C-alpha positions, 0 to 999 in steps of 0.5 A: 322901080328898084327898092333902093336902100340906105347904102344906095342913098349914101352913095348918091349923097356925094355928087362925084363923077362915077363910072357905071355898069348895068345889066339884066341877067338871064334870070331877071335880076338887075345888076347895077355897079358904080365906081368912083375915086373919092379921097384916097380910095376907089369906092365901088357900089354893087347893087343886085335887084330881083326881077320885081325890083326887090333889093337882093344886095346893096354893098359899098366897098372902099379899095385903096387908090394906090392899088386900084383904078376906077376901071379895075374897081368897076370890073371887080364890082361887076364880077361880084354882082354877076356871082350874086345874081347867079346865086352865090352868097354875098 
């Protein structure tokens, strides 16, 4: 079970379709990335949890829909999550 925070709770309040990606990193971290189109933006949720489920990072980024697709936002979020799980500072 993950220690979900306010950012994640804010995300689930809007029941819009999203694309998602999840992975268990070699070091045991759990990565969860979601992206969706909302209004004039692509919203990207990046979550990284420690092996024990403790929250490491939950962040929400809004990218301009005129420059980003949902798929591109998902790739960007995945890259961020992998770097955070690898020890980079968020």
